[in-house]
C-alpha positions in Angstrom: 129.5 92.6 127.5 127.9 89.4 128.2 127.3 87.0 125.4 125.0 84.1 125.3 126.2 80.8 123.8 123.8 78.4 122.6 124.2 74.8 121.4 122.1 72.4 119.4 122.1 69.8 116.6 120.1 72.1 114.3 119.6 75.9 114.3 116.5 77.1 112.4 116.4 80.8 111.7 112.8 81.8 111.6 109.7 80.8 113.3 107.2 80.9 110.5 105.3 77.8 109.3 108.4 76.5 107.6 110.5 76.8 110.5 107.9 75.1 112.9 107.3 72.3 110.3 111.0 71.6 110.1 111.4 71.5 113.8 108.3 69.0 113.9 110.1 66.8 111.7 113.4 66.9 113.3 111.8 66.3 116.7 110.4 63.1 115.2 114.2 62.2 114.7 115.2 63.0 118.3 117.3 66.0 117.1 118.0 68.8 119.4 116.6 72.0 117.9 116.9 75.9 118.4 114.6 78.3 116.6 115.9 81.9 116.6 112.8 84.1 116.3 112.9 87.7 116.0 109.2 88.3 116.9 107.4 88.2 120.1 106.1 84.9 121.5 102.5 85.8 120.9 103.2 86.1 117.1 104.8 82.7 116.9 103.8 81.3 113.3 104.6 84.5 111.3 102.6 85.6 108.3 100.9 82.1 108.1 99.2 82.9 111.3 97.6 86.0 109.6 96.6 84.2 106.4 93.4 82.9 105.1 94.8 79.4 105.4 94.1 78.0 101.9 96.0 75.0 101.0 96.6 73.5 97.5 96.1 69.7 97.0 95.4 67.5 94.0 92.9 64.8 93.9 92.0 65.3 97.6 89.2 63.6 99.7 87.3 66.9 99.6 87.6 67.2 95.7 86.4 63.6 95.4 83.5 64.0 97.7 82.5 67.0 95.5 82.9 65.1 92.5 85.7 67.3 91.4 87.9 65.2 88.8 91.6 66.1 89.3 94.7 64.7 88.9 98.4 65.1 88.8 98.9 65.5 85.0 96.2 68.1 84.8 97.8 70.0 87.9 101.2 70.0 86.2 99.7 71.5 83.1 97.9 74.3 85.0 101.0 74.9 87.2 103.4 75.2 84.3 100.9 77.2 82.2 100.6 79.8 85.0 104.1 79.9 86.0 105.5 80.7 82.6 109.0 79.6 83.5 112.0 81.1 81.8 113.8 78.7 79.5 116.9 78.6 81.8 114.8 77.9 84.9 116.1 74.6 86.3 115.5 74.0 90.0 112.2 75.9 90.1 110.9 73.5 87.4 112.2 70.4 89.5 110.5 71.7 92.7 107.2 72.2 91.1 107.3 68.8 89.6 108.4 67.3 92.9 105.7 69.0 94.8 102.9 68.1 92.5 103.8 64.5 92.8 103.5 65.1 96.7 100.5 66.9 97.7 98.9 63.9 99.2 102.0 63.5 101.6 101.7 67.1 102.6 97.9 66.6 103.1 98.4 63.5 105.4 101.1 65.5 107.2 98.8 68.4 108.0 95.9 66.0 108.9 98.0 64.2 111.4 98.4 67.4 113.1 94.7 67.6 113.8 94.1 70.3 111.0 90.7 70.2 109.6 89.4 71.8 106.3 86.1 73.4 105.3 84.4 70.7 103.0 83.7 73.1 100.1 86.9 73.6 97.9 87.5 77.1 96.5 88.2 78.0 92.9 90.7 80.8 92.5 93.3 81.8 89.8 91.3 80.3 87.2 93.4 82.4 84.6 92.7 84.7 81.9 94.7 84.8 78.6 97.0 82.2 80.6 95.0 79.1 81.7 95.3 78.6 85.5 93.4 76.2 87.8 91.2 74.2 85.6 89.5 72.9 88.8 88.9 74.0 92.4 91.9 73.1 94.5 91.9 75.8 97.2 91.2 73.9 100.5 90.4 76.3 103.6 91.8 75.3 106.9 88.9 75.3 109.4 90.1 78.1 111.7 92.1 79.9 109.1 95.8 80.3 109.1 95.5 81.2 112.6 94.0 77.6 113.4 96.6 75.9 111.3 99.6 77.4 113.3 97.6 76.8 116.6 97.2 73.1 115.7 101.2 72.9 114.8 102.1 74.8 118.0 99.9 72.3 120.0 101.6 69.4 118.5 104.9 70.9 119.2 104.0 71.4 122.8 102.7 67.9 123.3 105.3 66.2 121.2 107.2 63.5 123.4 110.5 65.1 122.5 109.5 68.7 123.2 112.2 69.1 125.7 114.7 68.8 122.7 113.2 72.2 121.4 114.3 75.7 122.5 112.8 78.7 121.2 114.5 82.0 121.5 112.1 84.9 121.0 113.2 88.6 120.3 116.4 87.1 118.9 117.7 88.8 115.7 120.1 86.6 113.7 122.6 88.7 111.9 125.3 86.6 110.3 127.2 83.3 109.9 130.2 82.2 111.5 132.5 80.2 109.4 135.7 77.9 109.8 137.5 76.1 107.1 134.7 76.9 104.6 132.0 75.5 106.9 129.3 77.2 108.8 129.7 76.6 112.6 127.3 79.1 114.0 125.2 82.2 113.6 125.7 85.3 115.6 123.0 88.0 116.5 121.5 90.2 119.2 118.9 89.6 121.8 116.7 92.7 121.0 115.0 92.4 124.4 118.1 93.3 126.4 120.5 94.3 123.5 123.0 91.4 124.5 124.7 89.4 121.7 124.5 85.6 121.1 126.1 83.0 119.2 124.1 79.9 118.2 126.2 76.8 117.3 124.9 73.6 115.5 125.9 70.9 113.0 123.1 72.1 110.5 121.5 75.3 109.9 118.1 76.1 108.2 117.0 79.5 107.0 113.3 80.0 107.3 113.2 83.8 107.4 110.6 84.4 104.9 111.2 86.4 101.7 112.0 90.1 100.9 108.6 91.5 100.8 108.6 93.0 104.1 111.4 95.5 102.9 109.9 98.1 100.7 113.4 99.2 99.8 114.0 95.7 98.3 110.6 95.4 96.7 111.3 98.7 94.9 114.8 97.6 94.0 113.7 94.4 92.3 110.5 95.6 90.9 109.6 93.6 87.9 110.1 95.4 84.4 106.6 94.2 83.3 105.3 96.4 86.1 107.1 99.5 84.9 108.2 102.0 87.7 107.0 101.1 91.4 104.0 102.8 92.8 104.5 105.9 94.9 102.6 104.1 97.7 103.0 100.3 98.3 101.4 98.9 101.2 103.1 96.1 103.4 101.0 93.1 103.5 104.0 90.7 104.3 105.7 90.2 107.5 107.6 93.3 108.6 110.7 90.9 109.4 110.8 89.5 106.1 113.6 92.0 105.0 115.9 89.8 103.2 118.8 90.0 105.6 119.8 86.5 105.2 119.4 86.6 101.4 122.1 89.2 101.5 124.2 87.0 103.9 123.9 83.9 101.8 125.0 86.1 98.7 128.1 87.1 100.6 129.1 83.5 101.1 128.6 82.8 97.4 125.3 81.2 97.7 122.9 81.7 94.8 119.9 84.1 95.1 117.5 84.2 92.2 114.1 85.4 90.8 113.9 88.3 93.3 111.8 90.3 90.6 109.1 87.5 90.7 106.6 88.6 93.6 103.0 87.7 94.4 101.7 91.0 95.1 98.1 92.1 95.6 96.0 94.5 93.7 93.5 95.6 96.4 95.2 96.6 99.5 94.1 99.4 101.9 95.8 101.0 104.9 95.0 98.7 107.8 92.3 100.6 110.0 94.1 99.3 113.1 97.7 99.1 111.9 100.3 96.6 114.0 103.2 97.7 112.1 104.5 100.5 109.9 102.8 100.8 106.5 100.5 98.0 107.4 98.1 97.1 104.5 95.0 94.9 104.7 94.4 92.8 101.8 90.7 93.0 100.5 89.0 90.4 98.3 87.4 92.6 95.8 83.8 91.9 94.8 83.4 90.4 91.3 80.3 92.6 90.8 82.2 95.8 91.7 83.5 98.1 88.8 87.3 98.2 88.9 88.5 101.7 87.7 91.7 103.6 87.3 92.8 106.7 89.3 90.5 108.7 86.7 87.6 106.5 87.2 87.8 104.7 83.9 87.6 101.0 83.3 90.9 99.5 82.6 91.2 96.6 80.0 90.9 95.4 77.4 89.8 92.5 79.7 87.9 94.3 82.8 89.7 93.8 86.0 87.8 90.9 88.1 89.3 89.2 91.0 90.2 85.3 91.3 91.1 84.9 87.8 94.6 86.3 87.4 96.2 88.3 90.3 99.2 89.2 88.2 97.2 90.8 85.4 95.5 92.8 88.0 98.7 94.3 89.2 100.0 94.7 85.8 97.0 96.7 84.5 97.0 99.2 87.5 100.8 99.5 87.2 100.5 100.7 83.6 98.4 103.8 84.8 100.0 107.2 85.3 99.1 107.0 89.0 99.1 103.4 90.2 96.2 103.2 92.5 92.7 102.2 91.7 89.0 102.5 92.8 86.4 99.8 93.4 82.9 101.1 92.7 80.1 99.3 94.3 76.8 99.5 96.3 75.8 98.3 99.8 74.1 95.0 98.4 77.4 94.0 96.6 79.4 95.0 99.7 77.4 92.9 102.0 77.5 89.8 99.7 80.9 89.9 98.2 83.3 92.1 100.1 86.0 90.2 102.2 89.5 90.2 103.5 92.1 87.9 102.5 93.5 86.5 105.7 92.2 85.3 109.1 91.3 88.9 110.4 87.5 89.9 110.1 86.8 86.2 109.1 85.6 85.6 112.7 83.3 82.6 111.8 85.8 80.5 110.2 88.6 81.6 112.5 86.8 80.8 115.5 85.4 77.5 114.2 81.8 78.6 114.6 79.7 77.1 111.7 76.6 79.0 112.3 78.3 82.3 112.4 80.3 81.6 109.4 77.3 80.4 107.2 75.3 83.6 108.6 78.3 85.6 107.2 77.9 84.1 103.8 74.2 84.3 103.5 73.7 87.9 105.1 77.3 89.3 104.5 80.1 90.4 106.8 78.4 93.3 108.4 81.1 93.7 110.9 83.7 94.2 108.2 81.5 96.8 106.5 80.8 98.6 109.5 84.4 98.8 110.5 85.5 100.2 107.0 82.5 102.7 107.3 83.7 103.9 110.6 87.5 103.6 110.5 88.9 103.5 107.1 88.9 107.0 104.9 89.5 105.0 102.0 86.0 103.5 102.3 83.7 106.2 100.8 79.8 106.2 100.8 77.4 108.5 99.1 73.8 108.7 97.9 74.6 109.8 94.4 77.3 109.9 91.7 78.0 113.5 92.3 78.5 113.2 95.9 80.7 110.2 95.5 82.9 112.1 93.0 83.2 115.1 95.5 84.3 112.8 98.3 86.9 110.7 96.1 88.5 114.0 95.0 88.7 115.4 98.3 90.4 112.1 99.7 93.0 112.3 96.9 93.4 115.9 97.2 92.8 116.2 93.3 90.1 116.5 90.6 91.2 113.4 88.9 87.7 112.0 88.9 85.3 113.8 86.5 81.3 113.3 87.3 80.8 112.6 83.6 83.7 110.2 83.3 82.4 107.9 86.3 78.9 108.2 85.2 80.0 106.9 81.8 81.9 104.1 83.3 78.9 103.0 85.4 76.5 103.5 82.6 78.7 101.5 80.0 78.1 98.5 82.4 74.6 99.0 83.4 73.3 99.4 79.9 74.1 95.7 79.4 71.0 95.0 81.5 68.6 96.9 79.2 66.1 95.0 77.3 67.2 93.8 74.0 70.9 94.0 75.1 73.4 91.1 75.0 75.0 90.8 78.5 77.5 88.5 77.3 79.3 91.2 75.3 80.8 92.5 78.6 83.7 90.4 79.7 83.1 91.2 83.4 79.5 89.9 83.2 80.8 86.7 81.4 83.2 86.1 84.3 80.5 86.6 86.9 78.4 84.0 85.1 81.4 81.7 84.9 82.0 82.0 88.5 78.5 81.3 89.6 78.4 78.0 87.7 80.4 76.5 90.5 78.4 76.2 93.6 81.2 77.2 95.9 81.2 80.7 94.2 77.7 81.1 93.6 76.8 81.5 97.2 79.1 84.5 97.6 78.7 86.0 94.0 75.5 88.0 93.2 73.6 87.6 89.9 74.8 90.0 87.4 72.8 93.3 87.7 72.9 96.9 87.4 75.1 98.8 89.8 73.3 102.1 89.9 70.3 101.2 91.7 68.8 103.4 94.4 67.4 100.5 96.3 70.9 99.4 96.7 72.2 102.7 97.8 74.6 104.1 99.2 77.0 104.0 96.4 80.6 102.9 97.6 84.1 103.7 96.4 87.1 102.2 97.8 90.7 103.5 97.0 93.0 100.6 96.8 96.8 100.3 96.6 99.2 97.6 95.4 100.2 95.4 98.5 103.5 93.7 98.8 102.7 90.2 99.8 105.1 87.1 98.9 108.4 86.6 97.3 108.3 84.1 94.6 111.9 84.2 94.2 114.8 83.6 97.0 117.6 81.4 97.9 118.3 78.7 95.4 118.1 75.1 96.6 118.5 71.6 95.4 115.7 69.0 96.1 117.0 68.2 99.5 116.6 72.0 100.5 120.3 72.6 100.7 121.4 75.9 99.6 123.3 76.0 96.3 126.4 77.9 95.6 126.8 80.1 92.5 128.1 77.8 89.6 131.7 77.6 88.9 133.4 78.6 85.7 133.1 74.8 84.3 129.3 75.2 85.1 129.1 72.8 88.0 127.1 73.7 91.1 127.7 72.4 94.5 125.4 72.7 97.8 126.7 73.7 101.2 126.8 70.7 103.2 125.0 72.1 106.4 123.0 75.1 105.3 119.4 74.7 104.2 116.7 77.1 103.1 112.9 76.6 103.4 109.5 78.0 102.6 109.5 81.6 101.1 113.2 82.2 101.9 113.9 79.6 99.3 111.1 80.9 96.8 109.0 78.1 97.9 111.6 75.5 96.7 114.6 76.0 94.3 114.5 79.8 94.4 111.3 80.0 92.3 108.9 77.0 92.1 106.0 79.2 91.0 107.5 81.1 88.3 105.7 84.3 87.5 102.2 83.3 88.9 101.0 81.1 91.8 97.8 78.9 91.8 97.1 80.2 95.4 96.8 77.9 98.3 100.3 76.7 97.2 102.3 78.8 99.6 101.5 77.2 102.8 101.7 73.7 101.4 105.2 74.3 99.8 106.4 75.9 103.0 105.6 72.4 104.6 107.0 70.4 101.8 110.5 72.2 101.6 110.6 71.7 105.4 109.9 68.1 105.0 112.7 67.7 102.6 115.2 69.5 104.7 114.3 67.7 107.9 114.6 64.1 106.0 118.0 65.2 104.6 119.5 66.3 108.0 118.0 63.1 109.7 119.5 60.8 107.0 123.0 62.1 107.0 
């Protein structure tokens, strides 16, 4: 059978944001580069292209303009608090410190590629029992992740050295070729015509994403704090983030670490228009909705409210006998607060149409609501609680929800608004009031109010599943993004001379720079940062 042979200075395995960023910096140094990308050309950019496009920066021009006081010291305090690093974590801590000292460099790099940001900085992952972001740091790319990737690809195409880059799509990298303990090539298959290929180079960069596209690996490495994995886990990751090269690195004695640390989401629904198997859509749950377990009971002791601690949400749902949940809301809440975490269904900001975006903020994302009403069986509407319960049980094929239980859950919340009652006794109401104190959240969050009001009908129930998203662990790397070998018996740990891992494949740096939790907006930024490190080391050799 015919075999295709490719040759370059550097082979990058994976065409997501980390691979693209690595290629850009290597082109600046006149390197010849090959990107091996398994997906179709139209999907060039990977999961970042589907993302909302939030990026984490410290003391940015946008923060200063909004008089948000931020500094590196406070950011480190927040990061390490949220991460809860284990005592023996070394490289993850080093990478966290390194990144937090360099967010301005990442910001300047992105801006130099003509990427723009929406001026209002968002405030997410504020923390509950564990303190998180003490100030807003989530900078939304104007154009979402789709616009970010579009800008980077435009930069690649117009690069004066663009002829030095060759991208092979629908190529699946499968293994290393090693001679004299040195990697000399990777081998694989062109899935378009099933012909094998070999790509030779002096240096190799793994940019294949994490393991969270493989439900088998997600279940295998499920964190013990989350008990047993749910019966149904939706895939909100890239379907080619299957951990093949994590396994290959392990086979050649490379260090893989922290695969039990994942950034999964708690509010996924089956995608109304799936593009891949088990495709999940990640909702941004309304703060004003009641988040209930499979029986219609509020979970706690602290009620579940989005944007404070995503890991807490997943943990509480996974404590239940049946590990899915319900959001109970009404039409007014849905229009004002319900959203999707990603570029899809956020047309105004994705298309960079300011009026359209502002209209959706003021009037609600009616297109999203109509889509869910029409094409998502997990989005249920009714004109009274009894009808809602009947439809909820019909969907699940059970009688888990009892009318009196759901009524009690709703009434226990609504009673806080009766005359003479102290609203601040309810933790969810306190969180809503806290969120609305920041102008960026106030515009998208309703004043606390009763849920069961006929003027705001229909009532809505959304059944939500745990959605696999990002791997916080991965291939362990040093601060040059070189892949590290397993420590020897004397404790010494060496790096592969010509093998690098960047982005999610490297656990966003060192095999775990986020620890147990991420402050959000940190994924895209650390993908770029680890890519910068790898490219610089390759160039400076």
